[in-house]
N, C-alpha and C positions, 0 to 999 in steps of 0.2 A: 689762115690757120697753119701752124707748122709744129712739128714734134721734134724735140731735141733731147739728148741725154746730157745731163749736167751734174757737176760735182760742187758741193758746198762745204765749206769749213766754218762751222758755227760755234759760238760761245754760248753754252746753255745758261739759262736764267736760274737763279736759286729757287727751287720749288721741290715739293715732295716727290712727284712722279715725273718720268721722262717726258710724257706728253705735255705736261705743263711747262717743262723746262725748255722744250725746243720748238713747240708749235709756232709761237709768235716770231722768234728769230728766223725760222725757216720761211714763214710767209713774207716777212720783210725782205729777205734775201731774194725770194722769187720776184717780187715787184708786182706791179699791176698787170692785168691781162695775161695771167699765167695760172695754170692748174696742174698740180702734180699727179699724173696718172699712176706713177709708181714711186715708192719712197722707201728708203731703208738706211739705217745707220750701219756703216760698214767698217768703221774704226773709231776707237774711243781713246782719248788722251786725257790727262788731268783737267785741262782747261779748254779742250776743244774736241768736237766730234766731226767726223767726215760723213756726209750724207750723199748718196747717189740717188738721183731721181730722173725719171722720164717725164718731161714737162710738155704740155701743149700750150702754145702761146697764140693769142688771138686778139683781134681788135674789138672794140666795143660795138662796132657796127655789123659784125658778122652774125649770121642767122642763129648760130648755136651759142653765142656768147653768154646769154642770160643764164643758161644751165651750167656753164663752166665757171661762173663767177664766184660761187660759194665753195670755200675750202672747209670740209667737214672736220678736219683736225683742229680747227680753231674753236669749235663749239661742241666738244664731246659731251655725252650724257652718261652719267654714272649709272651702273646697275644699282637698283634701289633695294629690292627685296628678292631673295631666292624663290623661284617658282617651279612647280612641276609642269611638264615633264623635265627630267634631268637631261640637259643637252651638253654634249662634248663637241668641241671644234677641233678638227684635224687640219693642220697647216703643213703643206709641202711646197715650199717656195719654188717658183720656176726659175730656170736659168742659173742655178747655183750648184749643179751636179750633186743632188741628193743621192746618197747610197740607196735610200728607199724613195722612189718617186722621181728619180732623175732619168728614168727610161719610160718606155711605153706602158703606162698603167701598172708598174711593178710595185706601187704602194697600195694597190687595191686589197691584197690580203691583210696587211696591217690595219688598213682602214676598216675592213669588215671585223677584224678582231676588236678594235676599239668600239665599233658600233654595237658589238655583242655585250659590251659592258655598260652601255648607256641606254637611255630610253630612245634618244635621237642623236645621230651624229651629223654634223654639218661639215662639209668639205667642199673643195673647189674642183673643177674638172680635171686639173692636172694630176690629181691623186688617183683617179680611176679610169681616165681615158686610155684606151689601148687599141687604137685603130678600129678594127671591127669588133673588138671586145669591150664590154663594160659590165663587170660582174659585181657591181656594188650591191650591198645588202638592201633589203626593203626599207630599213629605217635610216638610210643615208639620204640626206638632202643635198642636192647638187646645186651649189651656189657659186656663181662667178666671183673671182677674187676681189674685185673692187666692191661689189655688193656685200661680200663677206666682211670686208674692212668696215663698211658703213654700218652693217648689222652690229658688229662688236663696239663701234663708237656710239651706238645707241640711237642711230638715225633711221633705221629700217626695221620693220618686223617682217617675218617670213610667214606666208600663208600657204600651207600645203594644199595641193590641188589634186583632182582626179586625173586631169590630162591637160596638155597644152597643144595648141595648133602652132606648128613650127614653120617659120619662113626662112628661106636660105638665100644668101647672096653668094654670087660666084664672081671671082676675079676674072675679067675678060682675057688676061694673059694666059689663063689656063684652059681655054676653050677646047683644046685638043683632048682634055680629060672630062669634058662635059657629060659624055655618055655614061662614064663611070659614076658621076655624081647623081645623074638621073636614075641609074640602076639602084644606087643606094637608097634614094628616096622611095622609089617604087617598091623595093624589097622591104623597106621599113613599114610601108603601108600594108603590103600584102601579107607579110609573115609576122610583123611585129605589131600590127594594128595601131601604128603611130600616125597621127594626123600631121602630115608634112608635105602636102601636095603643092605648095606654092614656092617658086624660086624666081629670082631675078638676076640677070647678068648686069653687073654694074656698068655705068656709062663710060668709065675710064679705068685704066690700070691703077691699082691701089698704090703700087710702088712700095712693097714691103721688103725691107732690107735688114740684114743682121748687123749688129755692132757688138763690140766687147767693151765692158766698162773697165776702169782702172783696177778694180779689185778682181778682175777675171770672170765676171758674171756675163752671161749671154743676154744682151738687150737688143735694141734695134730701133728703127724708125719706120714711119708710115708716111710716104711723101704726099699722098692725097687723102687725108682723113675725111674731108668733106664728102668725097665720093662714097665712102663707106656709110656715112651718116645719112646721105640722101637715099641710098638703097634701103637702109633699115627703115627710114621713115615711110617709104613706099610700101614695104612689106607689112608694117604695122597698120597702115591705112587700109590694106587689103585683108585685115583680120588676123594677122600673126600675133600670137601671145608670147612667143619665145623666138629668139633669133640665133640661127646657126650660120656659119660662113666658112667658105673655103677660098684660099688664095695662094698664089705663088710667092714663095719666100726666096729672095735673091741673096747670093753671096756665100752660100754654103759650098765648100769644096770637098772633093773626095778625101783629102787628108783630114779635114775637120771631122767628117763623119766617121772615119776610121778611129780617130782619137776619141770621139764620143763613145763608139762601140767598146773601146778598150777601157772606158771609165776614166780617161785622162782629163777631159774637159766637159763642160756642160753641153747638153743638147743645143746646138747653135740656134735652132729656131724657137726654142721654148719661150724665151723672154719676149720676143716681138709678137708672138701670138697673144700674150697677155695684154700687150699694149692695145691691140685691136679691141679685145673684149672689154677692157677697162673703159675705153672711150665710149663704147656702146652703152655699157652699164651706167656710166655717169650721166649721159645725155638722156637716155630713154627709160632707165629703171625697169628693164625687162630681163628675164633670164637669157643668158647668151653664152655661147662657146664657139670655138674655132678649130679647124683642122687644116693642115697644110696639104695643098695639092701635091701629087707625087712628082714634083719637078726634079727631085734628086733620086728618082728611082735608079738611074744609071750610076749614081755615086755609091750605092749601098753595097754593090758586089754580092757575094754569096756567103759572107762570114756568118756562121751560126754558132760561134763559140760562146756568146753571151746570151743566156736565156732571157735576161731582162729586156733585151732589145728585139726578141723574136717577133713580137706583134707587129713591128715595123715591116716585116717581110711578107706578111700574109694578106696585106691590104693594098688596094690601089688608091681609092679616094681617102682612106683613113677617117671616114666620116660617120660610120654607123654608131660608134661610141658616143658621139655628140648627140645624135638623134635620140638614142636611148636615154641619155642623161637629161636632155631637155624635155622629153616627153612628160615627165612628172616633176620637173623642177619647181620649187615653190615660187610664187609671185612675191613681189616686194611692195610693202605698204609703208609709206612714210609715217613715222611715229606721230606726227601732228594730225594724221588722218585716221587714227585708230577708231574714232567714233563712227567712221563711215564704213568700217569693215566688220560685218556681223560674225565672220568666221573666227574661230580661235586662232590666235597668232603666237608664233614663237618669237621672243624678243631676247635682248641681252640679259633680262632678268632670269631666263631659263638656263643660261650658260653656267655650268658648274666646273668646267675645265677647258683649257686650250692646250693642245699638244703640238709641239714644234721641235724641229731639230735644235740641239743644244748650242750649235754654233751660229744660229740665226735669230738672235734675240733683239734685233734692231728694227724689225718690221712693224707695221701698224697693228696687226693682231696682238702682238706681245705688249706694245705700248698701251693699247686700249685695255687689255686684260689687267695690266698693272694698275692703271688708273681706276678700274672698277673693283680691284681686289679679287679678281678671278684667279684661281690656282693655275699656274703655268707649268705644264709638265714638259721638261726639256730632255729630249732623248739623245744620249751621246752617240749611239751606234749609227744614227743617221747623219754621218759626216757630210760636210759641204766644202766649197772653196772659201767660205767665210770663216772668221774666227771671232765672232761677236758673242762671247759666252757670258755667263753670269759673273765670271771673274772680273770682266770689264764693266758690266752693267749694274751689278749690285742691287738687283731687284728682290725685294723681301719675299714675294709670293711665288718664287720659282722653286719647283720640286724637281731636282735632277735625278734621272734614272738612266740605267745602262741600256735598256732595250724597250721595244714596244710590248713585250710580254710583261715587263714591270709596269709600263704605263697603263696597260689594261687593268692591272691589279689596283693601281692608285685610283683609276676611275671608278672601279667597283666599290672601293672603300668610300670615296666621296659621295657616290650616288646613294649609298646605304647609311650615310651618316656615321661612319666609323672613324673616330679620330685617328689620324695617321700616327701620332706619337705612341698610341697604344699598340701599334703593330711592330715597333722596333724595341730593341734592348740596348742599353738599360732604359727603363722608364723613369723619368724624372718626376719627383713628387711635387706636391702643391707648394707654391711659393707665395709669400706675403707680398702684396702690392701696397705701396705707401704713396701718399701725395707729397708734393714738394714742400708743403707747409709742415707735414709731419716730420720730414727729414730735417728741416731747419730747426724745429722745436727740440728734437732729440739731440741734435748737435749742440 
């Protein structure tokens, strides 16, 4: 099993939605024995799109091959009927230098604002994790990004829980920091009443290394993915219901970190952390999140000029935010198993809006929302290194707004059934709709 970052230039098929246009060409380009852990359209031309993807390649005889063989993009399930409660989804892509969410938990305030306008808000760890801080509101569901994709594609339901028992894996390269990790676990149990008493040191170094994509996004590779999966399997066998992990991320330099602090480039380690959790989420379907061991503590210096990065400086293991998020993260129920789950589930039928940076409309959450006709609220002020806007995508159900303050207003209107055209001026009056036959007869 190996993980690589790949670029594809695809010719979309003629179809109504982007998902229908590109899923089959993308799967064909991947070939057999490949699963896309991450995927995004990064450029659009009249007859071609550019896709960047992190791909895990495997042989049919490998232990985890069976769970990696199904590509959810190929069989999406449409939202059928709107259901209560009203759920909004907040997307803050990793590794793209978001103005809100590109630093340690600095998207948490806007996430809580959006949550105040919805019954439930679903987001991924990147939006709220801030080293020792995680201040997400009580109605925020903490869902790893791969599971969030599959939720919007109609393959998973979310089952809210009272609590999870968390198992933690530790990269053996970072054993000099093991005491800090254990202190974080013990403090979470003693002060936070979180069930997180089990941890395992992996059998081998994971080999987590950063890379940069052609479009300037922070991605990465994991040299020994089976080592991670074996450790997770052990923790689940010992009773873990959610999985956290800490590992050393190689390749970050002092210059890179300084550029990140200045807002010039994405967080170098953000993308590769998502690769680790996407792999766990795909294979085991459990709540999961990751934190970097403080391998670059010496790279940070003492720069305090950027408040958005300050959470980085007050933590050694960067891990308590993960424990707090996973403590009550919802469990995942495959849609085919709904009859086996007596608890009320949240599904794509509950989703009334997806909020995303306006320049990142090429990811799976947006493509899934377009496919199901879910309103997509595109926020211009959350700028990124990408330039995939609705000017290129031409998606009918995109609602573009300037700020998260406006986005919260749109969610309030949608949640309360207030027609958006009634809130703008001028109001266009009723228009007659005619059939093709009527137009032909009139002519």
